[in-house]
C-alpha positions in Angstrom: 0.0 0.0 0.0 1.4 3.4 -1.0 1.3 6.6 1.0 -1.7 8.0 -0.8 -3.7 4.8 -0.4 -2.9 4.7 3.3 -4.0 8.3 3.6 -7.3 7.5 1.9 -7.8 4.5 4.2 -7.2 6.5 7.4 -9.5 9.3 6.3 -12.2 6.9 5.6 -11.7 5.1 8.9 -11.9 8.5 10.7 -14.9 9.5 8.7 -13.4 12.7 7.3 -12.8 13.9 3.7 -9.5 15.3 2.4 -11.1 18.7 2.2 -12.0 18.5 5.9 -8.5 17.4 6.9 -7.0 20.2 4.8 -9.2 22.8 6.4 -8.5 21.5 9.9 -4.8 21.3 9.3 -4.7 24.6 7.5 -3.2 23.0 4.3 -3.8 24.6 1.0 -6.6 23.1 -1.2 -5.7 19.8 -2.9 -2.5 19.3 -0.8 -3.5 15.8 0.1 -4.5 14.9 -3.5 -1.0 16.0 -4.5 0.4 13.0 -2.6 -0.8 10.7 -5.4 2.4 11.5 -7.1 4.8 12.6 -4.3 5.5 11.9 -0.7 5.3 14.8 1.8 8.3 16.2 3.6 9.2 15.3 7.2 7.2 18.0 9.0 4.0 17.1 7.1 4.6 13.4 7.8 4.8 14.1 11.5 1.7 16.3 11.4 -0.4 13.7 9.6 0.8 10.8 11.8 -0.2 12.8 14.8 -3.5 13.7 13.3 -4.4 10.1 12.6 -2.7 8.7 15.8 -0.4 6.3 13.8 3.3 5.9 13.4 5.1 7.4 10.4 6.1 3.9 9.4 2.4 2.9 9.2 1.5 6.0 7.3 4.3 5.3 4.8 3.1 1.7 4.3 6.3 0.2 5.9 4.3 -1.4 8.7 0.8 -2.9 8.7 0.1 -2.4 12.4 -1.1 1.1 13.1 -0.1 1.3 16.8 3.2 2.7 17.9 5.9 0.1 18.8 5.9 1.1 22.5 2.1 0.9 22.8 0.6 -2.4 24.1 -2.4 -3.8 22.3 -4.5 -5.6 24.9 -6.4 -8.8 24.0 -9.8 -9.7 25.4 -8.0 -12.2 27.7 -5.7 -9.4 29.1 -8.8 -7.2 29.8 -10.5 -10.1 31.6 -7.5 -10.6 33.9 -7.4 -6.9 34.7 -11.1 -6.8 35.4 -10.8 -9.9 37.7 -8.1 -8.3 39.7 -10.3 -5.2 40.2 -13.5 -7.2 40.9 -12.9 -7.2 44.6 -12.9 -3.4 44.6 -16.0 -3.0 42.5 -19.5 -3.6 43.9 -21.0 -6.8 42.3 -23.8 -5.0 40.5 -21.5 -2.5 38.9 -18.9 -5.1 37.8 -20.9 -5.9 34.7 -21.2 -2.2 33.9 -17.5 -1.7 34.2 -16.8 -4.8 32.2 -19.0 -3.7 29.3 -17.5 -0.1 29.5 -13.8 -1.1 29.1 -13.9 -1.7 25.3 -15.8 1.5 24.7 -13.4 3.4 26.9 -10.4 2.1 25.1 -12.0 2.8 21.7 -12.8 6.4 22.8 -9.3 6.9 24.1 -7.8 5.7 20.8 -10.1 8.0 18.8 -9.1 11.0 20.9 -5.5 10.4 19.6 -6.7 10.7 16.0 
């Protein structure tokens, strides 16, 4: 996957158009479309990777995993272990509420980075 295709994928996933990104980032009109034929410079790569919350390697198509290397991706099993450890501190009736809220919390947290 090339840079432009990755950019399209990330914009679609975030639910924004190139025009919206350009306005939000204060880029000139059609800046992102220009990346069909060229790769942006370092500063722009950093800005876009921060905007989407992904590594530059992922943005450039060098890696297929969008998380940063130092960021842990937790599995369902990891989350269950964490919740079991905290179960004794949570009232029984609220445990299910907390358990069902964790995936939403993690998703919201991830989306805030974007």
